[in-house]
N, C-alpha and C positions, 0 to 999 in steps of 0.2 A: 484060549488063553495062555498058545504057545508066543502069540504076541509080545509076551509082557516080561519087561527085564526087572529084576531083580530091587534094582535102586529104584526103580521109574515106580516098582508097585508098591515099596514102600512110604516112596515121596508121595504118590497117589492115596494112599490110605491117612497118611497125617493131613494133606489136604480135605480130603474128605470128612476127614473128623473135625477138623478148624468151621467146614461147612456143615455141620451135621445139627439138624434142628436144636438139639440141646443146647450146641455152644451159642448158636445164633440167639437165643430165649436168655440166654444169660449175658451178654452181648447187650440186647435189648434194655433186660432190667439195670444191666451198671449205667448204661448211657441214659436212661429216663431217669433213674436216681439221683444222676449227677444232674441234669437239667430241672429236676424236681426241688433239688437243695438249692438251686437257685432264683427257684421262684417259679419256674415255667411246667406248671404243671400240666396245662393245655400239649406243650411237647411233649411231656415224660407221656402222657396218656397216648398220643396218637405214635409213640415209638414203640411202647409195649405192647398195644395192640395189635402190633403189625405182625410178629410170629406167631399169635394165637389166631387171627384171622388167617392168615398161610396157613397154618395148619390145620386147623380146621376146614378150609374148603379142600387141602390137597387130601385130606382122610376121607371127607365124605366121597370124595371124587374116586378115591381108591375104592371106596364099598362099592360105589354104584357102577364101575367099570369091572372090578375084580379079574384085571390083566395079570398072569403067571411070569414071572420074575425069567430071564436071563438065567442059564446054567450056574455063570460065574456066584449069582447071591447065595447059594449056599454054603458053600466055602469059608463067605464071612456073614454066616447066619443070618442074614435078610430072610424074612420070611412071612413081610405084607406083601400086600398087593403092590404092583411096579407102576400103575398109572394112574396119577404123574409123578415124578420123583419129588418127594418131599424135601429133600436135600437143597433141590434146584429151587423149586417156590419157597421156601422159606431163606433160605442164603438172599436170594434175589427180593422176597418183600422187605427183611430186615436189612440188608447194604442198600438198598436201592430208599429207602424210605431214612436212612439215617443219614446216607449223603445228600439227601435234598434237606435236610431240616439243618444239618450243619451248614451247608452253603447256605440258604435260605438266613441262618442268624449270623453267617459270614463268619463261623470258624475255621471255616476251610474254602479254598477257592472253588469255584464252578470247574475250571479242568482238573482239581483234584477229584472232586466230586463224582463226575463224569467217567474218570479212570478207575475209581477205587469201585462204585457203585455198577462199574459195567463188569470190570475184572473178576470179582468174587463170585458173582452167581458163575459166569465164564466159567472161570476152572475149578470151581464145585462141580458143575454139570459134567464138566470133561473128565473129570475125574470116576464119576461116576459109569460113564462108559466105558472108561478105560478099567477099570474094576470091572466090569460085566456082571454088572449089577441091575443096569438099566439098558432098556432100548431107547436109540433118539429123538424117539415122541414123546417117550415117558418124560425126558430131559426138557424138552420142547415146551411140552404142557405144565411141566413144575415152574419154567421161569416164563411161561404166559402168566397162570396162574400168581405167582409172586409179582410181576409187576403189574397185574391186575390191581392186587394189593397196597402195592407202593402209589401207584397211580391215586386210587381211595384215601389213600393215608396222606399224601399229598394233598387232596381236595379239602379234606378234614382240618389238615393244620392252618391252609388259607382261609377257609372258613373260620376258625377258630382266632387265628391270627388279626384278620378284619375286623373282627367283633371284642377285640381286647383292649381295655383302654390304654390310650398312648402312655409310653415309657415317659417318666421323668428325667 
């Protein structure tokens, strides 16, 4: 932890908090509520399911592997198992799912969706490494779980979209 600059450490703490499962769940609920209010029940369901499924898969995998965290985890009171990173999993699941739906609905452009959907989980995962609360493989596994959830969310969204009656 001698490599950590005090300013970068505080920045990493802020960014890791923004990418935390709690904040990602709130983001998903707010986005889902906005879609629901506009009559997009299925879109709302897909968006709100992403952090739930991502968290469930991440939590079950943590229990199955029972991997200890690096030494820095105790400083931040991180006492759950390390593998996979829940922050990485949830931020990938929510950011990629939300960006996919927003791009498909033409609310944001595809280039914006790709940049945002890639940057958010990348930054969150890197902060987990910088703060020394996860091993590299934990973060990569978290991204994998999150991308799996986002892919399944996109598939469900497309299925619901194709079966929806045409808009007037």
